[in-house]
C-alpha positions, 0 to 999 in steps of 0.5 A: 690836675686841671690844665691852665691856660695863659692868656694875652694882655688885659684889655678891659677892667672886668678882665683886668680884675681876673688877669691881674698882671697879664695872665688868667689866675682864676682859682677853683674851689676844692673838689672832692674828686681831685687828689689835690687842690686844682687851680688855673695857672697863675703865670707872672706878668710878661716882661717885654724887651725892646732893643733899640740900636743906633749907629755912629756913636755919640759925643760922650762929653755932651751926652750924659750928665756930668756925674753918676748918681740919682736921676730926677726930673729937675736934675736931668732937665738942669744937667746943662747942654747934654743930649739926654736932658730932653728925657727929663720927664722920664727920669724916675723910670730911667737907668743910664749906664756908661762904661760898657765894653764890647769884647773886641776892639776895631779890627777892620770896620768898627761899624760892622764889627760893633753891630755884630757885638752889640746884642751878641756880647761875643767877638764876631765870627769875622771882621771888616765890613762883612763881619758876622756873628759867632753866636745868637743875639740876646733877642734870639735867646730870649725868644727861645726862652719865651717860646716865640721868635722876636720881631725885627724892625729897621730904619735905614738904607738897606745897602752897605751894612744893613741888618746886622744886630739880630742873629739867629745863630753863629755864622754867615747868613744867620742875620734876621731880616727886619721890617723897614716899613712901619705899616707892616707891624701896624697892620698885624697889630690892629688886624688889618692884614688879610690872609692873602697878604693884602690889606682890606678894610677892618669893617668888612665882615667877611675879611679873613683876619690874622692871628693878631686880629683873632687874638684881639677878638678872643680878648673881648670874651669873658674869661669863662668863655675863653676856657669853656671847652676845658671847663666842660671837660672838667665838669664831665670828668668821671671823678667829679661828684654831683657836689663838685659839679655844683661847686664849679657851676657856682664858682664860675657864675660868681666870676661872671657876676664879678666881671659885670660889676667890674664893668660898672667901676669904669676906669677909677680902679685901674685907669691904665687898663683900657690904654694898654691894648689900645690904638688911642693916640696912634697916628694911624694916618701916618701908618696908612700913608706907607700902606703901599709903595714904601721906599726909605727916605733919609729925610724921614729917618726920625719919623720912621723910628718914632712910628716903629716905637709907637706901634711897638708900645701897642704890640707889647700892650696887646702882648703880640710879642715880648721881644723885639729889636730896632736897628736905627740906621744902617751900619754907617748911617749916611742920613743928612741931618738939617741941624744948625752946625751942618747948615754950611757943611751938608755932610752926612751923619757918618761923615760928621761922626768922622769929624771930616768930610770922609767915610774912611778918614777921621779928623777933629773938626769942631763944627762937625763935632757940634753937629754930631751933638745936635744930632744926638739931641734930635735922636733923644727927642725921637726916643722921648716919643717912644718913651711917651708911648710906652708910658701911655700904655702903662708899660713902665713896670713890666718893660725894658726899652733899651737904647744903645749904640754900636760904637762908643764915640764918633771918630775913633769908632771905639767899642770901649765905653759904649752908652746905654739907656734903659726905660722901665724896671723889667718887672721890678728887676732893674734899678731906676732913676739912677746913672751908673758907671759899668766900669768897663764891664763886658756887654755880655754882663749887661745883656745877661742882666736884661735877659734875667729880668725878662726870662724869670719863671722860665726855668734857667734864664739864658746867658752869654759867655758865662759872664754873670750879671751886672749887680749895679743894674739890679735893685 
């Protein structure tokens, strides 16, 4: 049996014809010397998963539309004074979920404990502000199933409760370190990083390239070129008759002819192909500004988040990785947002979420609540930029961009009724254009459903806690 080779994402039209949905599927003719019909491995399209985890909860009554049901662009835009109305352009690709419960309520520190449970779906291994996980997070489980460690990104101060969502396993010290500087992933994806860790001009011909750059170069070759070594091995197989070798030669010459013809068709047949692994529209100058001397600044929180999401769209489009996380803010997120209701207060986001100027006590200040709702809108606008980037790269049919929070609301820091937004159908596995109520379902069910969408074809998809999937999320 001829060995198959799975290749990275498509770049230009002639290879799109052969790669179909992300992997080579080049059928061979019947060969007399082989005991059965040979074929290239025809893997399904990869399903990319990006977990975006925010902090401090939301103002629930002003976040989602008032009623569950179908989501339409016009309907969501006209949903009134709710934060998610700004996502209306993507309504057909959205799944809103409310009523998700984490396995444990607040014991000592809702922020740290919420962080730990968000992607693990299990109770923390410890409580309080030092909470750690008692098991691996969903991104780790997916990474193992798909054969590559997930990426971890971060936007926030690395202090009191820093990286706390991605865990390699249970126990203290198992948290995955995350990159705060958006330039780090940018340099890897566009091939700017030298082998020595420094950066050089991409036009320098002698510069060593990273694996990502080499992969991009490989994708510029013909499918025939990419499999030349294995093709030669098959051609020289002792079982190959002269007739078999002639069939192979004619077959691969026919493929080459088709590739050339596909070049001539331009983008009319598959207009999104060229954009999938393209840096077009990427604000390169903003990434380059963080090339050296990066230091997190709270005033630039949303800019960092947007840059992280935009480069992830390129990373997925180029099949650099299939799983990633972004922690949006440290556990208590003390960013000071310049929103109208906070003009005279000058409180941090964490204090506003407490509804009083305190990082420990909670109140019910209505102006603080209004400011929190305004921050929710700002953050949804940042998420909109990410969705726009993913859409521009043609990823809506094989991606799940998941936004959620470590707690449900502000002052109570409750882990009951946590919201979630999913963009993309996960390879046709998830419902879209709808708003559902999970009815208090454990977040392990939601995570299991997400992992099932991404790990189909890998054998048995990973699961958490044996709790099954949430049927209401699935088509």
